[in-house]
A tleap script that builds the chain and sets N, CA, C and O, in Angstrom:
source leaprc.protein.ff14SB
mol = sequence {
  NMET SER LEU LEU THR GLN THR GLU VAL TYR
  ASP GLU ILE THR LYS ALA GLN THR THR GLY
  ASN LYS LEU ALA VAL ALA THR ILE ILE THR
  THR SER GLY SER THR PRO GLN ARG THR GLY
  ALA LYS LEU LEU VAL TYR ASP ASP GLY ARG
  MET LEU GLY THR VAL GLY GLY GLY CYS VAL
  GLU ALA ASP VAL TRP ALA GLU ALA ARG GLN
  ALA LEU GLU ASP ASN LYS ALA ARG VAL CYS
  HIE PHE THR LEU ARG ASP ASN PRO ASP VAL
  PRO PRO ASP GLU GLU GLY MET ILE CYS GLY
  GLY GLU MET GLU VAL MET ILE GLU VAL CTRP
}
set mol.1.N position { 112.328 4.493 23.395 }
set mol.1.CA position { 111.835 3.207 22.969 }
set mol.1.C position { 110.404 3.361 22.479 }
set mol.1.O position { 109.684 4.265 22.903 }
set mol.2.N position { 110.008 2.484 21.595 }
set mol.2.CA position { 108.666 2.584 21.037 }
set mol.2.C position { 107.870 1.309 21.302 }
set mol.2.O position { 108.416 0.267 21.665 }
set mol.3.N position { 106.560 1.435 21.107 }
set mol.3.CA position { 105.685 0.274 21.262 }
set mol.3.C position { 105.920 -0.699 20.123 }
set mol.3.O position { 106.191 -0.294 18.992 }
set mol.4.N position { 105.816 -1.973 20.426 }
set mol.4.CA position { 106.030 -3.025 19.435 }
set mol.4.C position { 104.704 -3.516 18.896 }
set mol.4.O position { 103.710 -3.574 19.620 }
set mol.5.N position { 104.694 -3.872 17.613 }
set mol.5.CA position { 103.520 -4.520 17.040 }
set mol.5.C position { 103.582 -6.008 17.369 }
set mol.5.O position { 104.645 -6.530 17.705 }
set mol.6.N position { 102.456 -6.681 17.274 }
set mol.6.CA position { 102.431 -8.129 17.509 }
set mol.6.C position { 103.368 -8.836 16.538 }
set mol.6.O position { 104.063 -9.777 16.924 }
set mol.7.N position { 103.396 -8.399 15.298 }
set mol.7.CA position { 104.272 -9.013 14.292 }
set mol.7.C position { 105.726 -8.890 14.708 }
set mol.7.O position { 106.489 -9.849 14.582 }
set mol.8.N position { 106.125 -7.713 15.207 }
set mol.8.CA position { 107.507 -7.520 15.655 }
set mol.8.C position { 107.840 -8.450 16.824 }
set mol.8.O position { 108.930 -9.019 16.876 }
set mol.9.N position { 106.916 -8.601 17.746 }
set mol.9.CA position { 107.136 -9.477 18.899 }
set mol.9.C position { 107.337 -10.918 18.422 }
set mol.9.O position { 108.298 -11.578 18.815 }
set mol.10.N position { 106.434 -11.395 17.581 }
set mol.10.CA position { 106.546 -12.777 17.102 }
set mol.10.C position { 107.799 -12.983 16.257 }
set mol.10.O position { 108.424 -14.041 16.330 }
set mol.11.N position { 108.171 -11.991 15.460 }
set mol.11.CA position { 109.411 -12.085 14.669 }
set mol.11.C position { 110.631 -12.225 15.581 }
set mol.11.O position { 111.527 -13.024 15.306 }
set mol.12.N position { 110.662 -11.453 16.659 }
set mol.12.CA position { 111.795 -11.511 17.590 }
set mol.12.C position { 111.834 -12.850 18.333 }
set mol.12.O position { 112.912 -13.396 18.569 }
set mol.13.N position { 110.675 -13.374 18.698 }
set mol.13.CA position { 110.630 -14.691 19.348 }
set mol.13.C position { 111.173 -15.750 18.392 }
set mol.13.O position { 111.970 -16.602 18.786 }
set mol.14.N position { 110.740 -15.693 17.137 }
set mol.14.CA position { 111.199 -16.650 16.127 }
set mol.14.C position { 112.707 -16.553 15.931 }
set mol.14.O position { 113.391 -17.575 15.864 }
set mol.15.N position { 113.236 -15.319 15.837 }
set mol.15.CA position { 114.690 -15.138 15.677 }
set mol.15.C position { 115.447 -15.739 16.849 }
set mol.15.O position { 116.450 -16.427 16.658 }
set mol.16.N position { 114.971 -15.481 18.060 }
set mol.16.CA position { 115.654 -16.004 19.247 }
set mol.16.C position { 115.655 -17.527 19.240 }
set mol.16.O position { 116.679 -18.153 19.515 }
set mol.17.N position { 114.505 -18.124 18.923 }
set mol.17.CA position { 114.424 -19.576 18.909 }
set mol.17.C position { 115.288 -20.172 17.809 }
set mol.17.O position { 115.898 -21.223 18.003 }
set mol.18.N position { 115.349 -19.513 16.657 }
set mol.18.CA position { 116.146 -19.999 15.535 }
set mol.18.C position { 117.629 -19.994 15.867 }
set mol.18.O position { 118.366 -20.883 15.442 }
set mol.19.N position { 118.076 -18.984 16.634 }
set mol.19.CA position { 119.489 -18.872 16.974 }
set mol.19.C position { 119.842 -19.553 18.296 }
set mol.19.O position { 121.002 -19.540 18.707 }
set mol.20.N position { 118.852 -20.145 18.962 }
set mol.20.CA position { 119.110 -20.850 20.207 }
set mol.20.C position { 119.266 -19.931 21.418 }
set mol.20.O position { 119.806 -20.345 22.444 }
set mol.21.N position { 118.800 -18.699 21.304 }
set mol.21.CA position { 118.867 -17.762 22.416 }
set mol.21.C position { 117.530 -17.683 23.137 }
set mol.21.O position { 116.475 -17.948 22.561 }
set mol.22.N position { 117.600 -17.311 24.413 }
set mol.22.CA position { 116.365 -17.123 25.173 }
set mol.22.C position { 115.948 -15.662 25.113 }
set mol.22.O position { 116.763 -14.762 24.906 }
set mol.23.N position { 114.652 -15.460 25.301 }
set mol.23.CA position { 114.066 -14.128 25.227 }
set mol.23.C position { 112.930 -14.064 26.237 }
set mol.23.O position { 112.129 -14.993 26.338 }
set mol.24.N position { 112.861 -12.961 26.989 }
set mol.24.CA position { 111.744 -12.746 27.906 }
set mol.24.C position { 110.827 -11.687 27.287 }
set mol.24.O position { 111.284 -10.653 26.800 }
set mol.25.N position { 109.534 -11.970 27.317 }
set mol.25.CA position { 108.532 -11.023 26.833 }
set mol.25.C position { 107.742 -10.546 28.048 }
set mol.25.O position { 107.012 -11.315 28.673 }
set mol.26.N position { 107.901 -9.263 28.370 }
set mol.26.CA position { 107.195 -8.659 29.501 }
set mol.26.C position { 106.014 -7.867 28.945 }
set mol.26.O position { 106.193 -6.975 28.116 }
set mol.27.N position { 104.810 -8.195 29.404 }
set mol.27.CA position { 103.584 -7.569 28.905 }
set mol.27.C position { 102.793 -6.995 30.074 }
set mol.27.O position { 102.547 -7.686 31.063 }
set mol.28.N position { 102.398 -5.733 29.958 }
set mol.28.CA position { 101.537 -5.140 30.984 }
set mol.28.C position { 100.166 -5.794 30.860 }
set mol.28.O position { 99.542 -5.746 29.799 }
set mol.29.N position { 99.693 -6.415 31.963 }
set mol.29.CA position { 98.402 -7.108 31.903 }
set mol.29.C position { 97.304 -6.368 32.658 }
set mol.29.O position { 96.128 -6.544 32.341 }
set mol.30.N position { 97.651 -5.549 33.645 }
set mol.30.CA position { 96.651 -4.710 34.308 }
set mol.30.C position { 97.305 -3.391 34.719 }
set mol.30.O position { 98.503 -3.334 34.995 }
set mol.31.N position { 96.499 -2.346 34.754 }
set mol.31.CA position { 96.965 -1.059 35.265 }
set mol.31.C position { 95.857 -0.442 36.104 }
set mol.31.O position { 94.677 -0.726 35.901 }
set mol.32.N position { 96.248 0.401 37.044 }
set mol.32.CA position { 95.294 1.217 37.771 }
set mol.32.C position { 95.984 2.538 38.095 }
set mol.32.O position { 97.190 2.581 38.337 }
set mol.33.N position { 95.208 3.602 38.095 }
set mol.33.CA position { 95.784 4.917 38.328 }
set mol.33.C position { 96.627 5.353 37.145 }
set mol.33.O position { 96.458 4.851 36.033 }
set mol.34.N position { 97.523 6.274 37.382 }
set mol.34.CA position { 98.362 6.839 36.334 }
set mol.34.C position { 99.582 5.952 36.089 }
set mol.34.O position { 100.367 5.692 37.000 }
set mol.35.N position { 99.727 5.492 34.842 }
set mol.35.CA position { 100.874 4.680 34.435 }
set mol.35.C position { 101.383 5.206 33.099 }
set mol.35.O position { 100.613 5.773 32.325 }
set mol.36.N position { 102.683 5.023 32.817 }
set mol.36.CA position { 103.236 5.564 31.575 }
set mol.36.C position { 102.826 4.804 30.315 }
set mol.36.O position { 102.925 5.338 29.211 }
set mol.37.N position { 102.372 3.577 30.469 }
set mol.37.CA position { 101.912 2.782 29.321 }
set mol.37.C position { 100.621 2.075 29.695 }
set mol.37.O position { 100.264 1.978 30.869 }
set mol.38.N position { 99.942 1.592 28.695 }
set mol.38.CA position { 98.655 0.905 28.869 }
set mol.38.C position { 98.819 -0.611 28.797 }
set mol.38.O position { 99.876 -1.125 28.431 }
set mol.39.N position { 97.762 -1.298 29.150 }
set mol.39.CA position { 97.717 -2.751 29.048 }
set mol.39.C position { 98.099 -3.182 27.629 }
set mol.39.O position { 97.644 -2.595 26.647 }
set mol.40.N position { 98.924 -4.196 27.541 }
set mol.40.CA position { 99.351 -4.732 26.255 }
set mol.40.C position { 100.724 -4.273 25.817 }
set mol.40.O position { 101.324 -4.907 24.949 }
set mol.41.N position { 101.247 -3.196 26.384 }
set mol.41.CA position { 102.590 -2.739 26.020 }
set mol.41.C position { 103.602 -3.820 26.386 }
set mol.41.O position { 103.450 -4.502 27.399 }
set mol.42.N position { 104.637 -3.973 25.555 }
set mol.42.CA position { 105.593 -5.061 25.743 }
set mol.42.C position { 107.030 -4.562 25.743 }
set mol.42.O position { 107.393 -3.616 25.045 }
set mol.43.N position { 107.825 -5.237 26.552 }
set mol.43.CA position { 109.266 -5.038 26.581 }
set mol.43.C position { 109.902 -6.403 26.372 }
set mol.43.O position { 109.602 -7.348 27.102 }
set mol.44.N position { 110.774 -6.511 25.386 }
set mol.44.CA position { 111.508 -7.752 25.149 }
set mol.44.C position { 112.884 -7.612 25.785 }
set mol.44.O position { 113.560 -6.599 25.607 }
set mol.45.N position { 113.289 -8.629 26.524 }
set mol.45.CA position { 114.603 -8.633 27.163 }
set mol.45.C position { 115.332 -9.887 26.692 }
set mol.45.O position { 114.871 -11.011 26.891 }
set mol.46.N position { 116.476 -9.663 26.065 }
set mol.46.CA position { 117.268 -10.758 25.515 }
set mol.46.C position { 118.217 -11.306 26.569 }
set mol.46.O position { 118.505 -10.642 27.565 }
set mol.47.N position { 118.702 -12.529 26.343 }
set mol.47.CA position { 119.569 -13.149 27.335 }
set mol.47.C position { 120.893 -12.418 27.504 }
set mol.47.O position { 121.595 -12.646 28.489 }
set mol.48.N position { 121.254 -11.539 26.560 }
set mol.48.CA position { 122.479 -10.745 26.715 }
set mol.48.C position { 122.200 -9.382 27.358 }
set mol.48.O position { 123.109 -8.561 27.484 }
set mol.49.N position { 120.943 -9.136 27.766 }
set mol.49.CA position { 120.592 -7.895 28.451 }
set mol.49.C position { 119.984 -6.810 27.585 }
set mol.49.O position { 119.450 -5.827 28.100 }
set mol.50.N position { 120.062 -6.982 26.257 }
set mol.50.CA position { 119.465 -5.975 25.369 }
set mol.50.C position { 117.962 -5.912 25.579 }
set mol.50.O position { 117.346 -6.865 26.057 }
set mol.51.N position { 117.375 -4.762 25.209 }
set mol.51.CA position { 115.929 -4.572 25.321 }
set mol.51.C position { 115.382 -4.029 24.007 }
set mol.51.O position { 116.092 -3.390 23.230 }
set mol.52.N position { 114.100 -4.301 23.783 }
set mol.52.CA position { 113.385 -3.756 22.641 }
set mol.52.C position { 111.953 -3.519 23.099 }
set mol.52.O position { 111.366 -4.374 23.761 }
set mol.53.N position { 111.387 -2.369 22.756 }
set mol.53.CA position { 110.041 -2.025 23.178 }
set mol.53.C position { 110.072 -1.218 24.459 }
set mol.53.O position { 111.127 -0.731 24.867 }
set mol.54.N position { 108.910 -1.074 25.101 }
set mol.54.CA position { 108.843 -0.305 26.337 }
set mol.54.C position { 107.604 -0.659 27.146 }
set mol.54.O position { 106.551 -0.983 26.596 }
set mol.55.N position { 107.752 -0.590 28.454 }
set mol.55.CA position { 106.609 -0.674 29.359 }
set mol.55.C position { 106.491 0.619 30.156 }
set mol.55.O position { 105.740 0.686 31.129 }
set mol.56.N position { 107.228 1.639 29.747 }
set mol.56.CA position { 107.068 2.929 30.395 }
set mol.56.C position { 108.328 3.722 30.643 }
set mol.56.O position { 108.245 4.919 30.921 }
set mol.57.N position { 109.484 3.110 30.554 }
set mol.57.CA position { 110.715 3.848 30.787 }
set mol.57.C position { 111.019 4.053 32.260 }
set mol.57.O position { 110.269 3.619 33.135 }
set mol.58.N position { 112.120 4.714 32.512 }
set mol.58.CA position { 112.503 5.106 33.864 }
set mol.58.C position { 112.665 3.950 34.830 }
set mol.58.O position { 113.084 2.849 34.472 }
set mol.59.N position { 112.310 4.252 36.079 }
set mol.59.CA position { 112.507 3.299 37.181 }
set mol.59.C position { 111.732 2.006 36.974 }
set mol.59.O position { 112.257 0.920 37.219 }
set mol.60.N position { 110.477 2.118 36.523 }
set mol.60.CA position { 109.669 0.902 36.379 }
set mol.60.C position { 110.236 0.003 35.283 }
set mol.60.O position { 110.217 -1.220 35.421 }
set mol.61.N position { 110.735 0.586 34.204 }
set mol.61.CA position { 111.306 -0.233 33.146 }
set mol.61.C position { 112.563 -0.948 33.644 }
set mol.61.O position { 112.804 -2.100 33.282 }
set mol.62.N position { 113.354 -0.283 34.462 }
set mol.62.CA position { 114.536 -0.917 35.045 }
set mol.62.C position { 114.127 -2.084 35.944 }
set mol.62.O position { 114.782 -3.126 35.952 }
set mol.63.N position { 113.051 -1.907 36.696 }
set mol.63.CA position { 112.565 -2.985 37.565 }
set mol.63.C position { 112.038 -4.162 36.749 }
set mol.63.O position { 112.302 -5.317 37.085 }
set mol.64.N position { 111.298 -3.880 35.683 }
set mol.64.CA position { 110.788 -4.945 34.812 }
set mol.64.C position { 111.953 -5.672 34.152 }
set mol.64.O position { 111.952 -6.900 34.068 }
set mol.65.N position { 112.949 -4.916 33.683 }
set mol.65.CA position { 114.140 -5.510 33.067 }
set mol.65.C position { 114.810 -6.485 34.047 }
set mol.65.O position { 115.172 -7.601 33.672 }
set mol.66.N position { 114.970 -6.052 35.302 }
set mol.66.CA position { 115.613 -6.908 36.306 }
set mol.66.C position { 114.804 -8.185 36.557 }
set mol.66.O position { 115.377 -9.269 36.675 }
set mol.67.N position { 113.490 -8.060 36.640 }
set mol.67.CA position { 112.634 -9.240 36.824 }
set mol.67.C position { 112.713 -10.161 35.608 }
set mol.67.O position { 112.723 -11.383 35.754 }
set mol.68.N position { 112.768 -9.581 34.417 }
set mol.68.CA position { 112.878 -10.385 33.195 }
set mol.68.C position { 114.204 -11.128 33.153 }
set mol.68.O position { 114.258 -12.286 32.738 }
set mol.69.N position { 115.267 -10.470 33.577 }
set mol.69.CA position { 116.573 -11.132 33.621 }
set mol.69.C position { 116.546 -12.319 34.599 }
set mol.69.O position { 117.122 -13.372 34.325 }
set mol.70.N position { 115.880 -12.134 35.722 }
set mol.70.CA position { 115.760 -13.218 36.704 }
set mol.70.C position { 114.908 -14.357 36.138 }
set mol.70.O position { 115.222 -15.530 36.340 }
set mol.71.N position { 113.835 -14.010 35.432 }
set mol.71.CA position { 112.986 -15.030 34.805 }
set mol.71.C position { 113.788 -15.834 33.778 }
set mol.71.O position { 113.636 -17.052 33.684 }
set mol.72.N position { 114.637 -15.153 33.014 }
set mol.72.CA position { 115.484 -15.846 32.044 }
set mol.72.C position { 116.441 -16.803 32.758 }
set mol.72.O position { 116.641 -17.935 32.318 }
set mol.73.N position { 117.023 -16.342 33.855 }
set mol.73.CA position { 117.952 -17.184 34.608 }
set mol.73.C position { 117.245 -18.407 35.193 }
set mol.73.O position { 117.773 -19.518 35.166 }
set mol.74.N position { 116.031 -18.176 35.724 }
set mol.74.CA position { 115.250 -19.259 36.324 }
set mol.74.C position { 114.538 -20.111 35.278 }
set mol.74.O position { 114.077 -21.214 35.574 }
set mol.75.N position { 114.451 -19.587 34.039 }
set mol.75.CA position { 113.698 -20.221 32.959 }
set mol.75.C position { 112.253 -20.467 33.387 }
set mol.75.O position { 111.693 -21.540 33.162 }
set mol.76.N position { 111.662 -19.437 34.013 }
set mol.76.CA position { 110.340 -19.576 34.599 }
set mol.76.C position { 109.540 -18.288 34.426 }
set mol.76.O position { 110.029 -17.200 34.732 }
set mol.77.N position { 108.311 -18.418 33.935 }
set mol.77.CA position { 107.423 -17.265 33.787 }
set mol.77.C position { 106.995 -16.755 35.151 }
set mol.77.O position { 107.055 -17.481 36.144 }
set mol.78.N position { 106.557 -15.490 35.194 }
set mol.78.CA position { 106.097 -14.910 36.452 }
set mol.78.C position { 105.203 -13.708 36.181 }
set mol.78.O position { 105.236 -13.123 35.099 }
set mol.79.N position { 104.410 -13.353 37.177 }
set mol.79.CA position { 103.620 -12.120 37.150 }
set mol.79.C position { 104.140 -11.254 38.280 }
set mol.79.O position { 104.248 -11.703 39.421 }
set mol.80.N position { 104.464 -10.005 37.957 }
set mol.80.CA position { 105.038 -9.084 38.936 }
set mol.80.C position { 104.140 -7.860 39.085 }
set mol.80.O position { 103.527 -7.400 38.121 }
set mol.81.N position { 104.076 -7.349 40.297 }
set mol.81.CA position { 103.284 -6.157 40.603 }
set mol.81.C position { 104.245 -4.992 40.855 }
set mol.81.O position { 105.219 -5.129 41.596 }
set mol.82.N position { 103.960 -3.850 40.233 }
set mol.82.CA position { 104.804 -2.668 40.392 }
set mol.82.C position { 103.962 -1.486 40.831 }
set mol.82.O position { 102.910 -1.209 40.255 }
set mol.83.N position { 104.436 -0.789 41.858 }
set mol.83.CA position { 103.805 0.428 42.342 }
set mol.83.C position { 104.642 1.599 41.854 }
set mol.83.O position { 105.846 1.652 42.104 }
set mol.84.N position { 104.008 2.538 41.158 }
set mol.84.CA position { 104.733 3.636 40.532 }
set mol.84.C position { 104.676 4.904 41.386 }
set mol.84.O position { 104.345 5.988 40.906 }
set mol.85.N position { 105.003 4.735 42.640 }
set mol.85.CA position { 105.136 5.883 43.534 }
set mol.85.C position { 106.209 5.537 44.561 }
set mol.85.O position { 106.398 4.376 44.923 }
set mol.86.N position { 106.897 6.561 45.015 }
set mol.86.CA position { 107.964 6.358 45.986 }
set mol.86.C position { 107.400 6.058 47.364 }
set mol.86.O position { 106.255 6.387 47.672 }
set mol.87.N position { 108.207 5.440 48.166 }
set mol.87.CA position { 107.871 5.280 49.576 }
set mol.87.C position { 107.812 6.665 50.217 }
set mol.87.O position { 108.521 7.569 49.777 }
set mol.88.N position { 106.999 6.847 51.225 }
set mol.88.CA position { 106.876 8.159 51.867 }
set mol.88.C position { 108.192 8.706 52.427 }
set mol.88.O position { 108.335 9.919 52.582 }
set mol.89.N position { 109.153 7.829 52.733 }
set mol.89.CA position { 110.410 8.298 53.319 }
set mol.89.C position { 111.445 8.753 52.298 }
set mol.89.O position { 112.552 9.133 52.678 }
set mol.90.N position { 111.103 8.722 50.983 }
set mol.90.CA position { 112.025 9.206 49.954 }
set mol.90.C position { 111.936 10.735 49.924 }
set mol.90.O position { 110.847 11.284 49.757 }
set mol.91.N position { 113.070 11.426 50.085 }
set mol.91.CA position { 113.039 12.893 50.059 }
set mol.91.C position { 112.492 13.417 48.735 }
set mol.91.O position { 112.764 12.833 47.686 }
set mol.92.N position { 111.720 14.514 48.764 }
set mol.92.CA position { 111.089 15.023 47.544 }
set mol.92.C position { 112.070 15.501 46.486 }
set mol.92.O position { 111.711 15.583 45.311 }
set mol.93.N position { 113.309 15.820 46.877 }
set mol.93.CA position { 114.282 16.289 45.892 }
set mol.93.C position { 114.995 15.152 45.167 }
set mol.93.O position { 115.782 15.407 44.256 }
set mol.94.N position { 114.732 13.893 45.557 }
set mol.94.CA position { 115.319 12.748 44.874 }
set mol.94.C position { 114.398 12.290 43.756 }
set mol.94.O position { 113.184 12.181 43.929 }
set mol.95.N position { 115.004 12.023 42.607 }
set mol.95.CA position { 114.226 11.559 41.460 }
set mol.95.C position { 113.697 10.167 41.740 }
set mol.95.O position { 114.390 9.342 42.336 }
set mol.96.N position { 112.471 9.904 41.312 }
set mol.96.CA position { 111.904 8.584 41.536 }
set mol.96.C position { 110.612 8.397 40.783 }
set mol.96.O position { 110.410 8.995 39.727 }
set mol.97.N position { 109.742 7.578 41.312 }
set mol.97.CA position { 108.463 7.264 40.691 }
set mol.97.C position { 107.489 8.421 40.898 }
set mol.97.O position { 107.266 8.861 42.026 }
set mol.98.N position { 106.916 8.905 39.807 }
set mol.98.CA position { 106.011 10.046 39.939 }
set mol.98.C position { 104.614 9.783 39.400 }
set mol.98.O position { 103.705 10.574 39.648 }
set mol.99.N position { 104.421 8.684 38.666 }
set mol.99.CA position { 103.112 8.432 38.055 }
set mol.99.C position { 102.020 8.213 39.105 }
set mol.99.O position { 100.925 8.766 38.997 }
set mol.100.N position { 102.326 7.409 40.110 }
set mol.100.CA position { 101.378 7.169 41.183 }
set mol.100.C position { 100.504 5.945 41.027 }
set mol.100.O position { 99.832 5.555 41.982 }
set mol.101.N position { 100.486 5.327 39.865 }
set mol.101.CA position { 99.623 4.174 39.637 }
set mol.101.C position { 100.286 2.859 39.986 }
set mol.101.O position { 101.329 2.809 40.637 }
set mol.102.N position { 99.638 1.787 39.526 }
set mol.102.CA position { 100.148 0.445 39.739 }
set mol.102.C position { 99.945 -0.359 38.472 }
set mol.102.O position { 99.039 -0.080 37.687 }
set mol.103.N position { 100.791 -1.359 38.275 }
set mol.103.CA position { 100.603 -2.239 37.123 }
set mol.103.C position { 101.132 -3.620 37.421 }
set mol.103.O position { 102.041 -3.806 38.229 }
set mol.104.N position { 100.530 -4.594 36.737 }
set mol.104.CA position { 101.001 -5.963 36.784 }
set mol.104.C position { 101.595 -6.291 35.415 }
set mol.104.O position { 101.069 -5.898 34.374 }
set mol.105.N position { 102.695 -7.017 35.450 }
set mol.105.CA position { 103.401 -7.384 34.229 }
set mol.105.C position { 103.624 -8.887 34.229 }
set mol.105.O position { 104.161 -9.446 35.185 }
set mol.106.N position { 103.209 -9.532 33.152 }
set mol.106.CA position { 103.459 -10.957 32.958 }
set mol.106.C position { 104.765 -11.078 32.173 }
set mol.106.O position { 104.939 -10.434 31.139 }
set mol.107.N position { 105.665 -11.897 32.665 }
set mol.107.CA position { 106.933 -12.133 31.984 }
set mol.107.C position { 106.985 -13.588 31.561 }
set mol.107.O position { 106.944 -14.497 32.391 }
set mol.108.N position { 107.077 -13.791 30.249 }
set mol.108.CA position { 107.161 -15.137 29.671 }
set mol.108.C position { 108.575 -15.362 29.162 }
set mol.108.O position { 109.220 -14.436 28.669 }
set mol.109.N position { 109.047 -16.576 29.281 }
set mol.109.CA position { 110.377 -16.930 28.794 }
set mol.109.C position { 110.211 -17.804 27.550 }
set mol.109.O position { 109.501 -18.810 27.570 }
set mol.110.N position { 110.866 -17.408 26.492 }
set mol.110.CA position { 110.818 -18.142 25.221 }
set mol.110.C position { 112.209 -18.659 24.899 }
set mol.110.O position { 112.404 -19.308 23.871 }
savepdb mol mol.pdb
quit
C-alpha cells in the first residue's frame, strides 16, 4: 500500500458521498518511538471492508482497520491509541509487533 495525497483522500470522500456509501478516514495524529509511518499518513476503510492507503501495514494496520470498521458501524468518530510492541508474555518466536513505538490515530466517518 502507498501513502495517499490529500487530493486522493478528498476524491475518495466525494465518491463515497456521491454513491451513498460510508467511508472511514484513519489518520495518524501523533507518534512516539519507532513507528512504520509518520504523522499524517492515512488509511481509508470503506463500508464493504476495502482499504486504500496505509498507516504502517502488519498488525497495527489490521487493528486500525478493525477500529475503523467499528467506527463505521457506530457512525461515530474516535481517537485510538496503539502500542507497537508485544506484551512481555508473547514468545519471541511468534510474529508480532516489532517497531516498539506508539501512535494515536483519529478515525473520522464520512
